[in-house]
Biotite code that builds the C-alpha atoms (Angstrom):
import biotite.structure as struc

atoms = struc.array([
    struc.Atom([12.086, -34.996, -1.155], chain_id="A", res_id=1, res_name="UNK", atom_name="CA", element="C"),
    struc.Atom([11.381, -34.066, -4.775], chain_id="A", res_id=2, res_name="UNK", atom_name="CA", element="C"),
    struc.Atom([13.333, -34.340, -7.988], chain_id="A", res_id=3, res_name="UNK", atom_name="CA", element="C"),
    struc.Atom([14.582, -30.776, -8.045], chain_id="A", res_id=4, res_name="UNK", atom_name="CA", element="C"),
    struc.Atom([17.283, -29.425, -10.370], chain_id="A", res_id=5, res_name="UNK", atom_name="CA", element="C"),
    struc.Atom([20.701, -28.762, -8.788], chain_id="A", res_id=6, res_name="UNK", atom_name="CA", element="C"),
    struc.Atom([23.585, -26.741, -10.221], chain_id="A", res_id=7, res_name="UNK", atom_name="CA", element="C"),
    struc.Atom([26.804, -27.293, -8.302], chain_id="A", res_id=8, res_name="UNK", atom_name="CA", element="C"),
    struc.Atom([27.557, -29.846, -5.610], chain_id="A", res_id=9, res_name="UNK", atom_name="CA", element="C"),
    struc.Atom([25.076, -32.715, -5.444], chain_id="A", res_id=10, res_name="UNK", atom_name="CA", element="C"),
    struc.Atom([24.936, -32.650, -1.636], chain_id="A", res_id=11, res_name="UNK", atom_name="CA", element="C"),
    struc.Atom([22.354, -30.135, -0.409], chain_id="A", res_id=12, res_name="UNK", atom_name="CA", element="C"),
    struc.Atom([23.471, -28.507, 2.885], chain_id="A", res_id=13, res_name="UNK", atom_name="CA", element="C"),
    struc.Atom([21.448, -29.570, 5.919], chain_id="A", res_id=14, res_name="UNK", atom_name="CA", element="C"),
    struc.Atom([20.481, -25.962, 6.769], chain_id="A", res_id=15, res_name="UNK", atom_name="CA", element="C"),
    struc.Atom([18.190, -25.807, 3.714], chain_id="A", res_id=16, res_name="UNK", atom_name="CA", element="C"),
    struc.Atom([14.613, -26.534, 4.876], chain_id="A", res_id=17, res_name="UNK", atom_name="CA", element="C"),
    struc.Atom([13.292, -29.680, 3.196], chain_id="A", res_id=18, res_name="UNK", atom_name="CA", element="C"),
    struc.Atom([9.993, -27.878, 2.586], chain_id="A", res_id=19, res_name="UNK", atom_name="CA", element="C"),
    struc.Atom([11.749, -25.634, 0.020], chain_id="A", res_id=20, res_name="UNK", atom_name="CA", element="C"),
    struc.Atom([12.897, -28.603, -2.046], chain_id="A", res_id=21, res_name="UNK", atom_name="CA", element="C"),
    struc.Atom([10.170, -29.864, -4.357], chain_id="A", res_id=22, res_name="UNK", atom_name="CA", element="C"),
    struc.Atom([9.823, -30.971, -7.981], chain_id="A", res_id=23, res_name="UNK", atom_name="CA", element="C"),
    struc.Atom([9.535, -27.330, -9.018], chain_id="A", res_id=24, res_name="UNK", atom_name="CA", element="C"),
    struc.Atom([12.659, -26.046, -7.240], chain_id="A", res_id=25, res_name="UNK", atom_name="CA", element="C"),
    struc.Atom([15.998, -25.065, -8.768], chain_id="A", res_id=26, res_name="UNK", atom_name="CA", element="C"),
    struc.Atom([19.098, -24.930, -6.558], chain_id="A", res_id=27, res_name="UNK", atom_name="CA", element="C"),
    struc.Atom([22.297, -23.089, -7.424], chain_id="A", res_id=28, res_name="UNK", atom_name="CA", element="C"),
    struc.Atom([25.389, -23.413, -5.277], chain_id="A", res_id=29, res_name="UNK", atom_name="CA", element="C"),
    struc.Atom([28.268, -20.956, -5.125], chain_id="A", res_id=30, res_name="UNK", atom_name="CA", element="C"),
    struc.Atom([29.774, -20.166, -8.557], chain_id="A", res_id=31, res_name="UNK", atom_name="CA", element="C"),
    struc.Atom([27.167, -22.376, -10.282], chain_id="A", res_id=32, res_name="UNK", atom_name="CA", element="C"),
    struc.Atom([24.360, -20.051, -9.155], chain_id="A", res_id=33, res_name="UNK", atom_name="CA", element="C"),
    struc.Atom([24.569, -18.208, -12.480], chain_id="A", res_id=34, res_name="UNK", atom_name="CA", element="C"),
    struc.Atom([23.678, -21.449, -14.299], chain_id="A", res_id=35, res_name="UNK", atom_name="CA", element="C"),
    struc.Atom([20.692, -21.952, -11.998], chain_id="A", res_id=36, res_name="UNK", atom_name="CA", element="C"),
    struc.Atom([19.531, -18.387, -12.677], chain_id="A", res_id=37, res_name="UNK", atom_name="CA", element="C"),
    struc.Atom([19.869, -18.794, -16.452], chain_id="A", res_id=38, res_name="UNK", atom_name="CA", element="C"),
    struc.Atom([18.112, -22.185, -16.385], chain_id="A", res_id=39, res_name="UNK", atom_name="CA", element="C"),
    struc.Atom([15.265, -20.799, -14.278], chain_id="A", res_id=40, res_name="UNK", atom_name="CA", element="C"),
    struc.Atom([14.733, -17.778, -16.500], chain_id="A", res_id=41, res_name="UNK", atom_name="CA", element="C"),
    struc.Atom([14.897, -19.860, -19.677], chain_id="A", res_id=42, res_name="UNK", atom_name="CA", element="C"),
    struc.Atom([12.432, -22.408, -18.280], chain_id="A", res_id=43, res_name="UNK", atom_name="CA", element="C"),
    struc.Atom([9.989, -19.753, -17.114], chain_id="A", res_id=44, res_name="UNK", atom_name="CA", element="C"),
    struc.Atom([10.070, -18.097, -20.538], chain_id="A", res_id=45, res_name="UNK", atom_name="CA", element="C"),
    struc.Atom([9.121, -21.489, -22.018], chain_id="A", res_id=46, res_name="UNK", atom_name="CA", element="C"),
    struc.Atom([6.127, -21.555, -19.644], chain_id="A", res_id=47, res_name="UNK", atom_name="CA", element="C"),
    struc.Atom([7.621, -24.347, -17.538], chain_id="A", res_id=48, res_name="UNK", atom_name="CA", element="C"),
    struc.Atom([6.681, -24.394, -13.884], chain_id="A", res_id=49, res_name="UNK", atom_name="CA", element="C"),
    struc.Atom([9.354, -23.353, -11.393], chain_id="A", res_id=50, res_name="UNK", atom_name="CA", element="C"),
    struc.Atom([8.186, -22.264, -7.951], chain_id="A", res_id=51, res_name="UNK", atom_name="CA", element="C"),
    struc.Atom([11.455, -21.640, -6.126], chain_id="A", res_id=52, res_name="UNK", atom_name="CA", element="C"),
    struc.Atom([14.981, -20.577, -6.967], chain_id="A", res_id=53, res_name="UNK", atom_name="CA", element="C"),
    struc.Atom([17.339, -21.320, -4.077], chain_id="A", res_id=54, res_name="UNK", atom_name="CA", element="C"),
    struc.Atom([20.792, -19.731, -4.248], chain_id="A", res_id=55, res_name="UNK", atom_name="CA", element="C"),
    struc.Atom([23.347, -21.000, -1.729], chain_id="A", res_id=56, res_name="UNK", atom_name="CA", element="C"),
    struc.Atom([26.398, -18.788, -1.144], chain_id="A", res_id=57, res_name="UNK", atom_name="CA", element="C"),
    struc.Atom([26.014, -17.307, -4.651], chain_id="A", res_id=58, res_name="UNK", atom_name="CA", element="C"),
    struc.Atom([28.745, -15.509, -6.544], chain_id="A", res_id=59, res_name="UNK", atom_name="CA", element="C"),
    struc.Atom([27.924, -12.637, -8.956], chain_id="A", res_id=60, res_name="UNK", atom_name="CA", element="C"),
    struc.Atom([24.179, -12.165, -9.268], chain_id="A", res_id=61, res_name="UNK", atom_name="CA", element="C"),
    struc.Atom([22.729, -10.507, -12.385], chain_id="A", res_id=62, res_name="UNK", atom_name="CA", element="C"),
    struc.Atom([20.012, -8.308, -10.891], chain_id="A", res_id=63, res_name="UNK", atom_name="CA", element="C"),
    struc.Atom([18.244, -7.830, -14.229], chain_id="A", res_id=64, res_name="UNK", atom_name="CA", element="C"),
    struc.Atom([17.699, -11.602, -14.464], chain_id="A", res_id=65, res_name="UNK", atom_name="CA", element="C"),
    struc.Atom([16.511, -11.771, -10.853], chain_id="A", res_id=66, res_name="UNK", atom_name="CA", element="C"),
    struc.Atom([13.978, -9.012, -11.515], chain_id="A", res_id=67, res_name="UNK", atom_name="CA", element="C"),
    struc.Atom([12.692, -10.846, -14.571], chain_id="A", res_id=68, res_name="UNK", atom_name="CA", element="C"),
    struc.Atom([12.408, -14.141, -12.653], chain_id="A", res_id=69, res_name="UNK", atom_name="CA", element="C"),
    struc.Atom([10.444, -12.330, -9.974], chain_id="A", res_id=70, res_name="UNK", atom_name="CA", element="C"),
    struc.Atom([7.918, -11.152, -12.602], chain_id="A", res_id=71, res_name="UNK", atom_name="CA", element="C"),
    struc.Atom([7.002, -14.824, -13.151], chain_id="A", res_id=72, res_name="UNK", atom_name="CA", element="C"),
    struc.Atom([6.059, -15.073, -9.430], chain_id="A", res_id=73, res_name="UNK", atom_name="CA", element="C"),
    struc.Atom([8.921, -17.473, -8.755], chain_id="A", res_id=74, res_name="UNK", atom_name="CA", element="C"),
    struc.Atom([10.099, -17.162, -5.145], chain_id="A", res_id=75, res_name="UNK", atom_name="CA", element="C"),
    struc.Atom([13.835, -16.573, -4.698], chain_id="A", res_id=76, res_name="UNK", atom_name="CA", element="C"),
    struc.Atom([15.754, -17.568, -1.564], chain_id="A", res_id=77, res_name="UNK", atom_name="CA", element="C"),
    struc.Atom([19.309, -16.358, -0.930], chain_id="A", res_id=78, res_name="UNK", atom_name="CA", element="C"),
    struc.Atom([21.435, -18.200, 1.645], chain_id="A", res_id=79, res_name="UNK", atom_name="CA", element="C"),
    struc.Atom([24.474, -16.031, 2.372], chain_id="A", res_id=80, res_name="UNK", atom_name="CA", element="C"),
    struc.Atom([27.386, -16.198, 4.778], chain_id="A", res_id=81, res_name="UNK", atom_name="CA", element="C"),
    struc.Atom([27.155, -13.349, 7.290], chain_id="A", res_id=82, res_name="UNK", atom_name="CA", element="C"),
    struc.Atom([30.663, -12.116, 6.623], chain_id="A", res_id=83, res_name="UNK", atom_name="CA", element="C"),
    struc.Atom([30.523, -12.406, 2.822], chain_id="A", res_id=84, res_name="UNK", atom_name="CA", element="C"),
    struc.Atom([28.091, -9.586, 2.057], chain_id="A", res_id=85, res_name="UNK", atom_name="CA", element="C"),
    struc.Atom([27.638, -6.159, 3.522], chain_id="A", res_id=86, res_name="UNK", atom_name="CA", element="C"),
    struc.Atom([24.303, -5.054, 4.918], chain_id="A", res_id=87, res_name="UNK", atom_name="CA", element="C"),
    struc.Atom([23.736, -2.901, 1.811], chain_id="A", res_id=88, res_name="UNK", atom_name="CA", element="C"),
    struc.Atom([24.251, -5.911, -0.459], chain_id="A", res_id=89, res_name="UNK", atom_name="CA", element="C"),
    struc.Atom([21.767, -7.948, 1.572], chain_id="A", res_id=90, res_name="UNK", atom_name="CA", element="C"),
    struc.Atom([19.280, -5.095, 1.498], chain_id="A", res_id=91, res_name="UNK", atom_name="CA", element="C"),
    struc.Atom([19.542, -4.794, -2.293], chain_id="A", res_id=92, res_name="UNK", atom_name="CA", element="C"),
    struc.Atom([18.983, -8.551, -2.704], chain_id="A", res_id=93, res_name="UNK", atom_name="CA", element="C"),
    struc.Atom([15.946, -8.436, -0.423], chain_id="A", res_id=94, res_name="UNK", atom_name="CA", element="C"),
    struc.Atom([13.957, -6.660, -3.143], chain_id="A", res_id=95, res_name="UNK", atom_name="CA", element="C"),
    struc.Atom([14.103, -9.917, -5.140], chain_id="A", res_id=96, res_name="UNK", atom_name="CA", element="C"),
    struc.Atom([13.484, -12.478, -2.421], chain_id="A", res_id=97, res_name="UNK", atom_name="CA", element="C"),
    struc.Atom([14.171, -13.715, 1.077], chain_id="A", res_id=98, res_name="UNK", atom_name="CA", element="C"),
    struc.Atom([17.765, -13.236, 2.266], chain_id="A", res_id=99, res_name="UNK", atom_name="CA", element="C"),
    struc.Atom([19.007, -15.574, 4.985], chain_id="A", res_id=100, res_name="UNK", atom_name="CA", element="C"),
    struc.Atom([22.433, -14.808, 6.467], chain_id="A", res_id=101, res_name="UNK", atom_name="CA", element="C"),
    struc.Atom([24.105, -17.803, 8.097], chain_id="A", res_id=102, res_name="UNK", atom_name="CA", element="C"),
])
């Protein structure tokens, strides 16, 4: 497993595929997802390589930042609890990346 950047708990949940976690991955968990988003966007603007942004049970997501991250061809993965978001919320997030409801 790589030396990826983690915002939030240090323990990565076992349902996250190991293939997503590499040196160029950023992980944001729950309320710390906003820090992961800001870090990713800032790093990409500085021409640093980030391939994947993984958001686990995220709280408030700034869609303008997600759209900008997407322009840098960074893949975004959302891991959501089935009962936490409505279908419409999941559908709106799907324009930015892969949404996985657990």
